[in-house]
ROVEXDREN-94191 format. One record per residue: residue in three letters; x, y, z of N, C-alpha, C in turn. Coordinates in steps of 0.001 Angstrom, whole numbers, padded with zeros to 6 digits, always signed. Example, Ala and Ser with C-alpha at 12.3 -4.5 7.8 and 13.67 -1.06 7.14 Angstrom:
<dolums>
ALA+013190-005690+007800+012300-004500+007800+013200-003300+007800
SER+012850-002250+007080+013670-001060+007140+012900+000030+007870
</dolums>
This chain:
<dolums>
MET+000758-001428-000348-000027-000077+000329+000385+001337-000562
ARG+000137+001986-000924+001323+003437-000953+000699+004439+000337
GLU+001759+004903+000661+002076+005845+002237+001471+006894+001483
LEU+001454+008172+002469+000822+009159+002993+002041+010729+003284
THR+003277+011168+002827+003438+011908+003782+003010+012791+003145
TYR+003327+013830+004712+002643+015288+004187+004687+015496+004355
TYR+005287+016190+003706+006014+017067+003121+005365+018226+003503
ILE+006737+019486+004535+006434+020584+004095+007770+021850+004778
GLY+007818+022824+004795+008483+023656+005807+007297+024351+006672
ALA+007730+024414+008345+007291+024967+009064+008439+026213+010117
THR+007573+026962+010386+009120+027898+011363+008505+026787+012931
ILE+009647+026992+013697+009678+027056+014797+008534+026940+015644
ASP+007665+028623+015826+006211+027914+016230+005173+027710+015030
GLY+004922+026906+014816+005210+025924+013618+003513+026314+012832
TYR+004657+027709+011934+003600+028219+010932+004707+027681+009772
ILE+003486+027174+008762+004070+027050+007663+003612+028039+006352
ALA+002985+028973+006846+003031+030415+005874+002554+032036+006916
GLY+002974+032931+006593+002236+034169+006957+000806+034296+007284
PRO+000260+035126+007424-001643+035054+007731-001337+035564+006481
GLY-001831+035971+005831-002400+036198+004365-001420+035054+003592
GLY-000640+034403+003431-000298+033286+002858+001490+032919+002128
GLU+001811+034342+003411+003501+034782+002463+004089+033542+003049
PHE+004997+032874+001955+006179+032330+002581+007786+032794+002551
ASP+007422+034208+001295+009384+034797+001537+010204+034535+003042
GLN+009854+034589+004027+009943+034380+005221+010605+033197+005232
LEU+010064+031755+003986+011093+031042+004560+012301+031120+003540
PRO+013311+031094+003028+013918+031029+002604+014542+029714+002560
ILE+015527+028700+001448+015813+026963+001516+017319+027835+001753
GLU+017566+027046+002370+019274+027667+002545+019939+026232+001686
PRO+020799+027006+001187+021517+026295+000122+022665+024567+000776
ASP+022613+024900+001917+023124+023243+003209+022007+022604+002794
ILE+020282+023160+003235+020325+022087+002874+018633+021908+001312
SER+019314+023462+000866+018156+022575-000863+019001+021958-001362
ALA+020822+021437-001317+021122+020442-002141+020863+019465-001689
TYR+020654+019675-000239+019933+017665+000238+018398+017425-000400
ILE+017760+018685-000326+016550+018704-000668+016397+018205-002168
ASN+017630+018999-003135+017388+018357-003890+017778+016409-004437
GLY+018749+016463-003763+019195+014968-004196+017890+013805-004046
LEU+017308+014133-002393+016895+013244-001358+015463+013060-002892
ARG+014662+014684-002518+013413+014337-003568+013636+015714-004168
PRO+014089+015183-005785+013854+016239-006126+012576+016799-007190
GLU+011864+015361-007220+010517+015227-007686+009593+016836-007061
THR+009466+017283-005640+009278+018078-004980+009188+019774-005310
ILE+009724+019409-006256+010953+021616-006679+009886+021296-007898
PRO+009318+022292-007829+007978+022423-009448+008829+022931-009969
THR+007755+022075-011594+008527+022227-012686+009301+023804-013397
ALA+009093+024110-013134+009665+025637-013605+010944+025276-012919
PHE+011021+025098-012525+012440+025404-011813+013979+024599-011792
ARG+012963+022718-012575+013595+021861-011950+015352+022140-013244
GLU+014514+022690-014544+015181+023050-015051+016899+023823-014897
PRO+016562+024646-014459+017649+025875-014168+018595+025246-012937
LEU+018104+024198-011963+018641+023954-010933+019341+022478-011399
GLY+019144+022165-012467+020018+020824-013030+018758+019911-012657
LEU+018222+019797-012679+016716+018471-012414+016296+018068-013086
ALA+016064+019277-014664+014995+018934-015572+014689+017670-015534
ASP+015689+016814-015724+015297+014882-016379+015654+013582-014689
ALA+015272+014910-013715+015857+014248-012664+014596+012771-011366
PRO+014283+012247-011802+013298+011345-012224+012564+011496-010765
ASN+011902+010732-010841+010568+010769-009320+011172+009783-008488
LEU+012313+010113-007315+012859+008940-006570+011797+008237-005458
LEU+010407+009460-005179+009750+008829-003311+008108+008873-004255
TYR+007885+009777-005080+006250+010490-005196+005607+010619-006662
ASP+004952+010144-006917+004186+010183-007892+003356+011064-008942
THR+002935+011289-006819+000482+011673-006868+001911+013462-005527
VAL+001596+014345-005892+001016+015330-005720-000662+016489-005259
LEU-000441+016399-003540-002049+017046-002759-002004+018217-002970
MET-002222+018333-002704-002259+020034-002596-003340+020642-002579
GLY-003978+022023-001226-004944+022473-000901-005357+024129-001598
ARG-006244+024119-002278-006859+025964-003051-004795+026260-002332
GLY-004842+026847-001313-003692+027963-001281-003131+027717-001728
THR-002259+026448-001420-000923+026109-001891-001246+026360-003061
TYR-001979+025675-004367-002449+026350-005347-002290+027302-005833
LEU-003300+028167-005547-003340+029941-005901-001208+030346-006250
PRO-000565+030438-005546+000531+030859-005743+000886+030708-006677
GLY+001215+029484-007432+001631+028663-008198+000806+029348-009802
LEU-000320+029212-009727-001681+029767-010693-001276+031000-011030
GLU-001422+031656-009997-001411+033748-010095+000188+033846-010812
SER+000895+033092-010723+002375+033183-011512+002519+032659-012693
GLY+001603+031899-013104+001819+031918-014818+001411+030367-014943
SER+001831+029518-013757+001854+027920-013682+000079+027066-013415
PRO-000721+027004-013727-001175+026058-013870-001122+025099-013403
SER-000455+023890-014142+000424+022996-013656+001828+023113-012789
PRO+002027+023467-011461+002962+023367-010628+003927+021830-010928
TYR+003167+021369-010653+003513+019567-009998+003825+019262-011445
ALA+003933+019793-013449+003765+019132-014408+003877+017795-014686
HIS+005257+016857-013435+005858+015485-014105+005528+014915-012230
LEU+004496+015299-011710+003692+014384-010431+002259+014343-011580
LYS+001588+013570-010816-000232+012941-010819-000860+014064-010056
GLN-001082+014766-009843-001690+016650-009121-002433+016899-009181
TYR-003284+016971-007808-005043+016739-007223-004883+018256-006399
VAL-006150+018715-006961-005756+019855-005965-007582+019652-005176
PHE-007048+020302-003907-008491+020490-003689-009600+021514-003205
SER-010427+021423-003645-011215+022671-003834-012401+022676-003672
ALA-013718+023656-003728-014726+023546-004051-015189+024994-004801
SER-013950+025882-005107-014536+026901-005552-013284+026694-006951
LEU-012320+025620-007441-011639+026230-008537-012638+025584-009826
ASP-012673+026227-010807-013087+025626-011707-011883+024734-012686
PRO-011540+022874-012823-010957+021745-013649-010770+022766-014500
VAL-011124+024227-015437-010580+023878-017104-009761+025055-016867
LEU-008660+025292-015494-008130+026282-015037-006688+025270-015561
ALA-006450+023966-015187-005397+023485-015554-005852+021641-016623
PRO-006183+021823-017419-006648+019374-018004-005474+018962-017276
ASP-004680+018470-016999-003562+018076-015782-003795+017534-014844
VAL-004951+018665-013781-004713+018346-012791-006238+017938-012593
THR-006274+017419-011695-007094+016681-011006-007540+017451-010189
PHE-008844+018131-010024-009901+019735-009045-011011+018254-007888
VAL-010990+018530-007023-011775+017302-006396-012426+018235-005239
ALA-013751+018839-005133-014950+019024-004043-014785+018896-002974
GLU-014975+017825-002181-015513+016970-001552-015031+015537-001006
HIS-014331+015145-000116-013852+013686-000058-013044+013319+000363
ALA-011790+014555+000659-010419+014831+000127-010101+012996+000833
VAL-010912+012615+002443-009749+010849+002971-010395+010461+002052
GLU-011988+009878+001728-012378+008885+000198-010832+008957-000563
VAL-010272+009667-001405-009920+009914-002550-008017+009708-002329
VAL-008212+010114-001115-006351+009900-001019-006713+008225-000549
ARG-008166+007770+000031-008132+006329+000845-007713+004840-001069
GLU-008093+006181-001719-007409+005712-002587-006855+005275-003663
LEU-006350+006305-003581-004948+007262-004094-004494+005238-002709
LYS-004531+005802-002139-003351+004005-001220-003411+003523-001879
ARG-004710+002582-002189-004641+001250-002570-004459+000684-004176
GLN-004163+001988-004606-003850+002271-006293-002187+002171-006380
GLU-001505+000875-007573+000101+000373-007191+000748+002290-007546
GLY+001790+002628-007258+003005+003852-007923+003617+004262-006275
GLN+004491+004736-006050+005311+005288-006206+004321+005805-004635
GLY+004967+006734-003539+004541+007857-002458+003805+008449-003314
ILE+002559+009348-001979+001804+010409-001789+002341+011878-001152
TRP+002571+013431-001491+003703+013830-000827+002232+014880-000657
LEU+001769+014914+000195+000818+016527+000704+001863+017809+000602
CYS+001718+018518-000635+002313+019206-000344+001408+020700+000786
GLY+000387+020736+001172-000202+021592+001543-001405+022040+001526
GLY-002623+022342+002410-001706+022827+003957-001438+022554+004881
GLY-002329+023495+005795-002546+023525+007072-004040+022370+007311
LYS-005289+023082+006173-006892+022734+006545-006176+021537+006152
LEU-006327+020554+004824-006040+020078+003889-005591+018897+004964
ALA-003934+019433+005673-003387+018840+006178-004446+017753+007193
ALA-005074+019347+008471-005910+018535+009498-006503+017425+008238
SER-006854+017528+007474-008063+016758+007040-007853+015487+006886
LEU-006511+014966+006848-006418+013701+006165-005723+013544+007627
VAL-005106+014246+008578-004256+014017+009911-004390+012135+009819
ASP-005311+011385+009658-005529+009624+010478-004837+009497+008998
GLU-005164+009967+007578-004362+008863+006431-002750+009491+006798
ILE-002460+009896+007548-001251+010558+007187+000663+009383+007958
ASP+000658+009083+007104+001815+007689+007837+003399+008328+007844
GLU+003785+008771+007214+005058+010581+007818+004595+011589+008169
ILE+005355+012818+008290+005255+013650+008508+007185+013821+008456
VAL+007060+014585+006868+008712+014720+006924+008647+017086+006886
LEU+008771+016936+008433+009753+018531+008215+010398+019581+007786
LYS+010496+020267+007034+012215+021298+007001+011740+022179+007828
ARG+012208+022137+008950+012384+023035+009609+013100+024510+009994
TYR+012305+024690+009484+013382+026872+010012+013014+027176+011169
PRO+014501+027903+011221+015167+028079+012430+014470+030191+013055
LEU+012904+029898+012702+012238+031264+012680+010949+031249+013180
VAL+011052+032400+014022+009755+032186+014944+008622+033487+014246
LEU+007334+033130+013050+006484+034455+012721+004917+034466+013794
GLY+005079+034038+015293+004051+034721+016039+002523+034752+014860
GLY+003008+034502+013806+001017+034876+013612+001225+033582+011841
GLY+000096+033194+011665+000546+032808+010316-000944+031421+009968
LEU-000603+030101+009345-000962+029799+008427-000357+028764+009663
PRO-001084+027674+010010-000977+026820+011090+000106+025515+010385
LEU+001078+024459+010729+000413+022842+010165-000052+022237+009858
PHE-000970+022190+010863-002287+022093+011009-003264+022347+011195
ASP-004228+022741+010877-004963+023413+010698-007056+022970+010964
GLY-007212+023253+011639-008100+021716+011803-008363+021741+013656
PRO-009342+020575+013783-010279+020944+015456-009034+019757+016225
TYR-009514+020525+017495-008287+019464+018546-007779+018139+019026
ALA-007389+017435+018309-007228+016330+018371-005106+015519+017822
PRO-005168+015399+019826-004009+014217+019283-004223+013465+018546
LEU-002328+013389+018308-002597+011914+017282-000922+011934+017912
ARG-000633+011057+018326+000421+010617+018014+002113+009946+017192
PHE+002615+010903+016486+003863+010630+015877+005655+010327+016687
ASP+005850+009632+016263+007153+009007+016627+008104+009482+015925
LEU+009344+010939+016344+010470+010989+015651+011605+009445+015428
ALA+011953+009353+013761+012065+008643+013017+013831+009161+012743
ASP+013950+010464+012508+015372+010936+012190+014996+012844+012284
LYS+016130+012531+013228+016569+014386+012561+017403+014811+012011
ARG+018753+016106+011128+019394+016073+010993+019395+017665+011042
VAL+020386+017957+011859+020628+019697+011320+021733+019777+010102
PHE+021709+021413+010076+021797+021526+009143+022830+022596+009284
GLU+023976+023167+008549+024935+024811+009391+024659+025668+008885
SER+023024+026204+008471+022678+026708+008630+020874+027288+009397
GLY+021127+025849+010150+019822+026485+011236+019503+025204+010961
MET+019013+025610+010019+017417+024597+009624+017446+023799+010155
SER+016985+022087+009901+016966+021069+010086+015645+020041+009537
VAL+015826+018831+008869+014361+017685+008909+014402+017136+009078
GLU+013031+016881+009948+012526+016308+011569+011945+014378+010095
THR+011857+014260+010195+011034+012881+009736+010261+011928+011225
TYR+008433+012063+011858+008150+011668+012181+006790+010441+011636
ARG+006812+009395+012273+005826+008618+011321+005648+008520+012181
ALA+003639+008073+011959+002195+007724+012544+002584+005873+013169
ARG+002116+006114+014304+002363+005461+015396+001549+004474+014677
</dolums>
């Protein structure tokens, strides 16, 4: 069975973006960038793969990406209606028109059922790219959380999980700290 991995960047205080979705305060430092590009090249948006020398890089871990509306919109607004063209893309939104991108599957409801069906299919892993509301709705389906931790406090913004209070235990499986102060923490569902 395929696994669902929530792979995302977050600050020390647990925010994935500012209150308006701003993520410009969350730069990927060069030391962690090399690590990410080597281990998870498929998580680099299609538009940036060639400039980074990853145009022909294989999908090592994932062949499917899931995004909420807020995660998808920045790419759409910058002229990339298919931000991860090298992956099967699912956008969970009741308000976006499927005509926007024919190679993106837009899902209006039932995220849990869609993910369970995807997990039963053959293929590589499924990457939950964001955001916090979608992650909260899928928390019981998440097998692994890989957190790029920024040594930064925002004090407010969009949380890593934006949903009801529902404690769920994950175990720390790996942690790597980089010279820049960033870290990558891997947690597995119990």
